[in-house]
C-alpha positions in Angstrom: 105.4 -119.1 31.6 107.4 -116.3 30.8 109.0 -115.6 27.9 106.0 -116.6 25.7 105.0 -114.0 23.1 102.1 -112.4 25.1 99.8 -111.6 22.4 99.4 -115.1 21.7 97.8 -118.1 23.3 99.5 -121.3 23.9 99.1 -123.7 21.1 100.7 -126.5 23.2 98.1 -125.9 26.3 95.0 -125.2 24.1 95.6 -128.7 22.1 96.4 -130.6 24.9 93.2 -129.3 26.6 90.9 -130.0 23.9 92.3 -133.7 23.1 92.2 -134.4 27.0 88.4 -133.4 27.3 87.5 -135.1 24.2 89.1 -138.2 25.3 88.1 -138.7 28.8 84.7 -137.9 30.4 84.8 -136.0 33.4 88.3 -135.1 33.1 88.3 -131.3 34.1 91.1 -129.4 32.5 91.9 -125.4 33.0 94.7 -123.8 31.4 96.9 -120.8 32.9 98.6 -118.3 30.9 100.6 -116.5 33.7 102.6 -114.5 31.2 99.6 -112.3 30.5 99.8 -111.2 34.1 103.5 -110.8 33.8 103.2 -108.5 30.8 100.9 -106.2 32.9 102.8 -106.1 36.1 106.2 -105.1 34.5 104.8 -103.4 31.2 104.0 -104.4 27.7 107.2 -102.8 26.3 109.5 -104.1 28.9 108.1 -107.8 28.7 108.1 -107.4 24.7 111.7 -106.7 24.8 112.9 -109.2 27.3 110.7 -111.8 25.6 113.0 -111.4 22.3 116.2 -111.0 24.7 115.8 -114.5 25.8 119.1 -114.5 28.0 118.0 -111.2 29.8 114.7 -112.8 30.6 116.0 -116.0 31.9 118.6 -113.9 33.9 115.8 -112.4 35.9 114.2 -115.7 36.9 117.4 -117.4 37.4 118.2 -114.8 40.0 115.1 -115.8 41.8 115.8 -119.4 41.6 119.2 -119.3 42.9 119.6 -116.3 44.9 123.3 -116.9 45.2 123.6 -116.4 41.6 122.4 -112.8 41.5 125.1 -110.8 40.9 126.2 -113.2 37.8 122.4 -113.2 36.6 122.5 -109.4 36.7 125.9 -109.1 34.5 124.2 -111.7 32.1 121.2 -109.4 32.0 123.3 -106.1 31.5 125.8 -108.0 29.0 123.1 -109.0 26.8 121.0 -106.1 26.7 123.9 -103.6 26.4 124.2 -100.6 28.2 121.9 -98.5 26.2 119.0 -100.8 26.1 119.7 -101.7 29.8 119.6 -98.2 30.9 116.0 -97.7 29.1 114.6 -100.7 31.1 113.6 -100.2 35.1 116.3 -101.7 37.5 117.1 -105.4 37.1 116.2 -105.8 41.0 113.0 -103.8 40.4 112.0 -106.2 37.5 113.1 -109.4 39.5 111.0 -108.2 42.3 108.0 -107.5 40.1 108.2 -111.0 38.9 108.6 -112.4 42.4 105.2 -110.5 43.8 103.4 -111.4 40.5 104.2 -115.2 40.6 103.3 -115.6 44.1 100.1 -113.9 43.5 99.5 -116.8 40.8 100.6 -119.6 42.8 98.1 -118.5 45.5 95.0 -119.1 43.4 92.7 -121.6 44.8 92.1 -122.9 41.1 95.7 -124.0 41.1 95.8 -125.5 44.8 92.9 -127.8 43.9 94.4 -129.5 41.0 95.3 -133.3 41.0 97.8 -132.6 38.4 99.8 -129.4 37.3 101.7 -129.8 34.0 104.1 -126.8 32.7 104.8 -126.6 29.0 108.4 -125.5 28.5 109.8 -124.0 25.4 112.8 -122.1 24.7 113.7 -119.2 27.5 111.2 -120.6 29.7 113.0 -123.1 31.9 114.1 -121.1 34.9 110.9 -119.6 35.2 109.4 -123.0 35.2 111.4 -124.5 37.6 110.9 -121.4 40.2 107.2 -121.7 39.8 107.1 -125.5 40.5 109.6 -125.3 43.5 107.2 -122.8 45.1 104.1 -124.6 44.1 105.5 -128.1 45.8 106.6 -126.1 49.1 102.6 -125.1 49.0 101.4 -128.5 48.4 104.2 -131.2 48.7 101.8 -133.9 47.5 100.9 -132.2 44.3 102.2 -134.3 41.2 104.0 -131.8 39.0 104.7 -132.9 35.0 107.0 -130.9 32.6 106.9 -131.3 28.6 107.3 -129.2 25.7 110.0 -128.8 23.2 112.9 -128.3 25.7 112.1 -131.7 27.3 114.1 -134.0 25.0 114.8 -136.9 26.3 118.4 -136.6 27.8 117.4 -133.2 29.1 114.1 -134.7 30.7 116.0 -137.4 32.4 118.6 -134.5 33.8 115.6 -132.5 35.2 114.3 -135.4 37.0 117.5 -136.0 38.4 118.3 -132.7 39.7 115.1 -131.0 40.6 113.2 -133.1 43.3 110.1 -130.9 42.9 109.3 -132.5 39.2 107.7 -135.8 39.3 107.2 -136.5 35.6 108.5 -135.4 32.2 106.9 -136.2 29.2 109.5 -136.2 26.4 107.9 -136.0 22.9 104.5 -135.4 21.3 102.5 -134.8 24.5 98.7 -135.8 23.9 98.8 -139.4 24.2 101.3 -139.6 26.9 99.5 -136.9 29.1 96.2 -138.8 28.7 97.8 -142.0 30.2 99.3 -140.1 33.0 95.9 -138.8 34.1 94.6 -142.4 33.7 97.4 -143.7 35.8 97.2 -141.1 38.6 93.4 -141.7 38.5 94.2 -145.3 39.0 92.8 -146.7 35.9 95.7 -147.9 34.5 98.9 -149.8 36.1 101.6 -147.6 34.3 101.9 -144.2 33.4 102.7 -144.7 29.7 106.2 -145.4 27.6 107.1 -141.7 26.8 106.7 -140.8 30.7 109.8 -140.5 32.6 109.0 -140.9 36.3 110.9 -140.0 39.1 112.0 -143.0 40.6 111.5 -144.2 44.5 114.1 -143.1 46.7 115.7 -140.7 43.9 117.5 -143.1 42.1 118.6 -141.6 38.8 116.1 -141.5 36.1 117.7 -142.9 32.6 117.0 -141.8 29.4 119.6 -144.4 27.8 116.6 -146.7 26.6 114.3 -143.9 25.8 113.4 -143.5 22.1 111.0 -141.6 20.2 108.8 -143.9 18.3 106.5 -143.2 15.2 104.1 -145.5 16.8 103.4 -143.0 19.6 102.5 -140.3 17.7 99.6 -139.1 15.5 99.8 -140.4 12.1 96.7 -138.3 11.0 97.0 -134.8 12.4 93.6 -134.3 10.7 91.9 -136.4 13.5 92.9 -133.9 16.4 90.2 -131.7 17.7 90.7 -127.8 17.3 92.5 -125.9 20.0 90.7 -124.7 22.9 91.8 -121.1 23.6 89.1 -120.0 25.7 91.1 -119.8 29.0 93.5 -117.5 27.5 90.6 -115.1 26.2 89.0 -115.0 29.8 92.4 -114.3 31.4 93.1 -111.5 28.9 89.9 -109.9 29.7 90.9 -109.8 33.3 94.0 -107.9 32.5 94.5 -104.3 31.7 96.3 -105.3 28.3 94.2 -104.1 25.1 95.0 -106.0 22.0 93.7 -108.4 19.8 95.3 -111.6 19.8 97.2 -113.4 17.0 96.3 -117.2 17.2 98.6 -119.8 16.6 97.8 -122.7 14.3 99.9 -125.7 13.4 99.9 -127.1 9.9 102.7 -129.8 10.6 104.9 -131.2 13.2 108.6 -131.8 12.5 110.4 -130.6 9.6 110.0 -131.6 6.0 113.6 -131.0 5.3 115.1 -131.6 8.7 118.8 -132.0 7.7 120.2 -128.7 8.6 123.5 -129.2 10.7 122.7 -126.5 13.1 119.0 -127.2 14.0 117.6 -129.0 17.4 114.1 -128.1 16.7 112.8 -131.4 16.5 114.1 -133.3 19.2 110.5 -134.1 20.5 109.2 -135.7 17.2 110.1 -138.6 14.9 109.4 -137.8 11.4 107.2 -135.2 9.7 103.3 -135.2 9.5 101.0 -132.5 8.0 97.6 -131.4 8.1 95.6 -131.4 5.0 94.6 -128.2 3.3 91.0 -128.7 3.7 91.4 -129.3 7.4 93.5 -126.2 7.8 91.1 -124.1 6.0 88.2 -125.2 8.3 90.3 -124.8 11.2 91.2 -121.2 10.5 87.5 -120.8 9.5 86.1 -121.8 12.7 88.9 -120.2 15.1 88.5 -116.8 13.2 84.4 -117.3 14.0 84.7 -118.5 17.6 87.6 -115.9 18.6 86.7 -112.9 16.4 90.3 -112.8 15.2 91.9 -112.3 11.7 95.3 -112.8 12.6 97.1 -116.3 12.6 100.8 -117.5 13.1 101.7 -121.0 11.8 104.0 -122.8 14.3 105.8 -124.9 11.8 109.2 -125.3 11.3 108.4 -125.2 7.6 105.0 -124.9 5.9 104.4 -127.8 3.9 104.9 -126.9 0.3 102.1 -128.7 -1.5 99.3 -128.3 0.9 100.2 -124.6 1.4 99.9 -124.2 -2.3 96.4 -125.4 -1.9 95.6 -123.5 1.3 96.8 -119.9 0.1 95.0 -120.7 -3.2 91.9 -121.2 -1.6 92.5 -118.1 1.2 92.8 -115.7 -1.7 89.6 -116.5 -3.3 87.8 -115.5 0.3 86.6 -112.2 1.2 87.9 -112.1 4.7 90.9 -110.3 5.3 93.1 -112.8 7.0 96.5 -112.5 7.7 99.0 -115.1 8.4 102.8 -115.4 9.5 104.5 -118.8 8.6 108.1 -120.2 7.8 109.2 -121.5 4.5 112.0 -122.6 2.7 113.7 -120.2 0.1 113.1 -122.2 -2.9 110.2 -121.2 -5.0 108.9 -119.3 -7.7 107.8 -115.8 -8.1 104.2 -116.7 -8.8 104.4 -118.8 -5.6 105.4 -115.8 -3.4 102.5 -113.8 -5.1 99.8 -116.4 -4.6 100.9 -116.9 -1.0 100.6 -113.1 -0.4 96.9 -112.9 -2.2 96.0 -115.6 0.5 97.1 -113.4 3.1 100.9 -114.4 4.2 102.0 -110.9 5.0 105.0 -111.9 6.7 107.6 -114.7 6.4 110.7 -116.1 8.3 112.9 -118.0 5.6 115.9 -120.0 6.5 118.5 -117.8 4.6 121.3 -118.4 7.2 124.2 -117.8 4.8 125.1 -116.3 1.4 128.2 -118.5 0.7 127.5 -121.6 -1.5 130.2 -123.6 0.6 128.9 -122.3 3.7 125.4 -123.4 2.8 126.7 -127.0 1.9 128.6 -127.3 5.5 125.0 -126.1 7.1 123.2 -129.0 5.0 120.7 -126.3 3.9 120.0 -127.7 0.6 120.0 -124.3 -0.9 122.2 -121.9 -2.7 123.0 -118.0 -2.5 121.0 -117.6 -5.8 118.0 -119.2 -3.9 118.3 -116.8 -1.0 119.0 -113.8 -3.1 115.9 -114.6 -5.3 113.5 -115.4 -2.0 114.5 -111.9 -0.7 113.6 -110.2 -4.0 110.2 -112.3 -4.4 109.4 -111.5 -1.0 110.0 -107.8 -1.7 108.1 -107.9 -5.0 105.0 -109.6 -3.5 104.6 -107.5 -0.8 105.5 -110.0 2.0 107.6 -108.9 5.0 110.8 -111.2 5.5 112.5 -111.9 8.5 115.5 -114.1 8.4 119.1 -114.8 9.9 122.6 -114.7 8.6 124.6 -117.1 11.0 128.0 -115.8 11.7 130.7 -117.6 13.3 129.7 -121.1 12.1 132.2 -123.5 13.2 135.0 -124.0 10.3 134.1 -121.0 8.4 136.7 -119.8 6.2 137.8 -116.4 4.9 136.7 -117.0 1.7 133.3 -117.8 2.8 133.4 -114.1 4.5 134.6 -112.7 1.5 131.8 -114.0 -0.5 129.1 -113.0 2.2 130.6 -109.5 2.0 130.2 -109.4 -1.8 126.5 -110.7 -1.8 125.5 -108.2 1.0 126.2 -105.3 -1.6 123.6 -107.0 -3.6 120.9 -107.4 -1.2 121.1 -104.1 0.1 117.5 -103.2 -1.1 116.0 -106.1 0.5 114.8 -105.9 3.8 117.8 -106.1 6.3 118.6 -110.0 8.0 119.4 -110.1 11.4 122.9 -111.0 12.4 122.6 -114.6 14.6 125.7 -115.7 16.7 126.1 -119.7 15.9 125.2 -121.4 19.1 125.7 -125.2 19.5 122.2 -126.7 20.0 122.1 -129.7 21.9 121.2 -132.8 19.8 121.9 -130.8 16.3 124.3 -132.8 13.9 127.2 -130.4 14.8 126.6 -131.4 18.5 126.6 -135.0 17.6 129.7 -134.8 15.1 131.4 -131.6 16.7 135.1 -132.8 15.4 133.3 -132.7 11.8 133.3 -128.8 12.2 136.2 -128.2 13.9 135.1 -128.3 17.7 137.3 -130.2 19.9 135.0 -130.1 22.7 131.7 -129.4 24.2 131.1 -127.7 27.6 128.3 -125.8 28.9 127.3 -122.5 27.6 129.1 -119.5 29.1 126.0 -117.8 30.1 124.7 -120.9 31.8 127.8 -121.1 33.7 126.6 -117.7 35.3 122.9 -118.5 35.4 123.3 -122.1 37.2 125.2 -122.9 40.4 128.2 -124.9 39.5 127.0 -128.2 41.2 123.8 -128.2 39.8 125.1 -127.6 36.2 127.5 -130.1 36.2 124.4 -132.8 36.7 122.4 -130.9 34.2 121.7 -131.1 30.4 120.4 -128.2 28.6 119.4 -127.0 24.9 122.4 -124.8 24.4 126.0 -125.7 24.8 129.3 -124.2 23.6 132.2 -125.8 22.0 135.9 -125.4 21.9 137.8 -124.7 18.6 138.8 -121.3 17.2 135.7 -119.3 18.5 138.1 -116.4 18.9 139.0 -116.4 15.5 135.5 -116.9 14.1 134.5 -113.7 16.1 137.4 -111.7 14.0 136.8 -113.4 10.9 132.9 -112.4 10.9 133.1 -109.0 12.4 133.2 -107.4 9.0 130.3 -108.8 8.2 128.5 -107.8 11.4 129.6 -104.3 10.8 128.0 -104.4 7.3 124.8 -105.6 8.6 124.6 -102.7 11.0 124.9 -100.4 7.7 122.4 -102.3 6.0 119.9 -102.1 8.9 120.8 -98.3 9.3 120.3 -97.5 5.6 116.7 -99.1 5.7 115.7 -97.3 9.1 117.2 -93.7 7.7 115.1 -94.0 4.2 112.0 -92.0 4.0 110.6 -93.2 0.4 108.0 -96.0 1.5 108.5 -98.1 -2.2 111.2 -100.2 -2.5 115.1 -99.0 -2.7 115.6 -100.5 -6.2 112.3 -100.5 -8.5 111.4 -99.9 -12.0 108.5 -98.7 -14.0 107.9 -100.1 -17.8 107.2 -97.9 -20.6 106.6 -100.7 -23.0 109.8 -100.1 -25.3 112.1 -99.0 -22.2 112.2 -99.4 -18.5 113.2 -96.6 -15.8 115.1 -98.0 -12.9 115.1 -96.1 -9.6 117.9 -96.7 -7.1 118.8 -95.5 -3.7 122.1 -96.0 -2.4 123.6 -94.9 1.4 124.9 -91.5 1.2 124.3 -90.9 -2.5 121.5 -88.8 -4.3 118.6 -91.2 -6.1 119.9 -92.4 -9.5 118.1 -93.4 -12.5 119.0 -95.7 -15.1 117.1 -95.9 -18.6 117.3 -99.2 -20.6 115.8 -99.6 -24.2 114.6 -102.3 -26.4 116.7 -105.3 -26.1 118.4 -103.8 -23.2 115.1 -103.9 -21.4 114.0 -107.3 -22.5 117.2 -108.9 -21.4 116.9 -107.2 -17.9 113.2 -108.3 -17.8 114.1 -111.9 -18.9 116.2 -112.0 -15.8 113.5 -111.8 -13.5 114.0 -115.0 -12.2 117.4 -116.5 -11.8 118.8 -117.5 -16.0 121.8 -118.8 -17.3 124.0 -116.6 -19.6 123.7 -119.2 -22.4 119.8 -119.0 -22.4 120.1 -115.3 -22.7 122.4 -115.9 -25.7 120.1 -118.5 -27.2 117.1 -116.3 -27.1 119.0 -113.2 -28.6 121.1 -114.4 -31.0 122.3 -111.3 -32.5 124.4 -110.4 -29.4 127.6 -112.1 -29.1 129.1 -113.5 -25.8 131.4 -110.7 -25.4 128.7 -107.9 -25.7 126.4 -109.9 -23.1 129.3 -109.9 -20.8 130.0 -106.4 -21.3 126.2 -105.6 -20.6 125.8 -107.8 -17.6 129.1 -106.4 -15.9 127.8 -102.9 -16.2 124.5 -103.8 -14.8 126.5 -105.8 -11.9 128.8 -102.9 -11.2 125.9 -100.8 -10.7 124.2 -103.2 -8.6 121.1 -103.9 -10.7 121.7 -107.3 -11.4 123.4 -110.2 -9.4 125.4 -112.8 -11.1 126.7 -116.0 -9.2 127.8 -119.3 -11.1 126.9 -118.1 -14.3 123.4 -117.3 -13.5 121.6 -113.8 -13.5 119.3 -111.9 -11.4 117.5 -108.7 -12.0 117.4 -107.2 -8.5 114.8 -104.4 -9.3 111.3 -105.0 -8.7 108.5 -103.5 -10.4 107.0 -100.1 -8.4 104.3 -101.2 -6.3 100.5 -100.1 -7.9 101.7 -101.6 -11.3 101.6 -105.1 -12.7 103.9 -107.8 -10.9 107.5 -108.4 -12.5 107.2 -109.1 -16.1 109.1 -112.3 -17.1 109.7 -111.2 -20.9 110.2 -113.6 -23.8 113.0 -113.3 -26.1 112.3 -114.4 -29.6 114.9 -114.9 -32.0 115.5 -111.6 -32.9 116.9 -109.9 -36.0 119.3 -106.9 -36.5 116.6 -104.9 -37.7 114.5 -105.1 -34.7 117.2 -104.1 -32.2 117.0 -100.6 -31.2 119.9 -100.7 -29.0 122.4 -102.9 -28.1 123.3 -103.9 -24.9 
């Protein structure tokens, strides 16, 4: 259902279909992507915006699911979009009417009404649309079994959905292939029980409990290489029937779960137990076969974070191919510049990196396992390699301090040349470590999110568990505390929107014995800096984070005081970032020239130094 990204088929449906048909002869599986028709009905640009602005999209379907909430839903729509964006879109009631008509047209299809089981994959922002479709489908065929699954359906959420919404008969919590196959066999009378990971609406509507439900590794695939290739044929057939004209991006999964899986704010892995990955050989074969079958070159990895060792081998292999493949993936910030260069050569054109914070103590609270220097270096390496970086800075994280805000503001001055991060307000994700231990983070109590209180009737919300909650605990103070960061990030984004030069905002060209650094700053003429001899070599030696003592050891003719003065001057000019005694040169080599040089500093003598730093 909406609001899935319309130019991608569903990896969930395509994987389930191929597995079910591989395992059970005579089982017919059709997948449907009504979000394609929705994009056609309301227009691509409107759909794209609402898919990005999740609360606004949910508000539209909430107004149809709960008509008594329409006025509140309209306010959520307008408040979340802001007046400027809301005025650029069709009227709320007009869009809701288009969604209403489109859904009824889709539900009237004979193929849908002739099914023996209908299942909905429910991911982030798809719940109101799914509940509305299930309710109307049940009115048309009261005896038709309906099952829900997907990342939204964690055990506690699954149980509450069964208890609150009588149109739902089953919910699969966790990895879906084996439980869905078991459910199909149960409904066909082939097995006596639907399976241990299928929550069932009990007779006489007694509450379904998730208390004893747990995700066991034995219920999951230990070897993801054993899965069949996803089947996207239905999506392409539906696409041909619409007026939409684009070449899709194909989603693929390299792994399930997260190999780090310790971030305090994260609840993205409630449906998995542990981490598993495919081999690079399998992933190469999968991409090759899908590209050939569907005539596509663009792929999106659905992983929380690409598995480092296998990803290294995968991109090393794709870099040797003649095909112009492109990939999007999520990675952690730790890595060397040659890794980023290898990934870019292999087709990784766009990444999301879990930056999240620019203060070490805040990163520690989040349990990111990274440092500010890791984050700044990753932003530089992406720019140097020609990879588009998307990342978030989490604002208003509970228990944040004024010192952490001050440190964030300082670091923002130095990352100005890099692609701006998005400001993301903290939300309390159900099941996350912060949610489980709220008092450790200064949260006194949990409660339903304010927007959900406006989208769901009070009596329903009181019985419902949802993915996003809110916490009491000085949230107003955090809003005020982080306001300067939010404002500074707007200036950062505006600086890059207004730039006219296609190259980096901070770059250098190497003349062998000297370098020329070109620097753009907001509201100033372009600046140029020239570094000669040892100054050049010292700067290039900071292409990756390096300790001051290492620089001193490699350049014995320079005193600590002289080096401090040199580094301080570069830092003041924002050409170099210093943090915890480590130094990082921020300029990247001008595109079209060789990749960044990491100069070695032999023990130079006074005679060979032309200019002291």
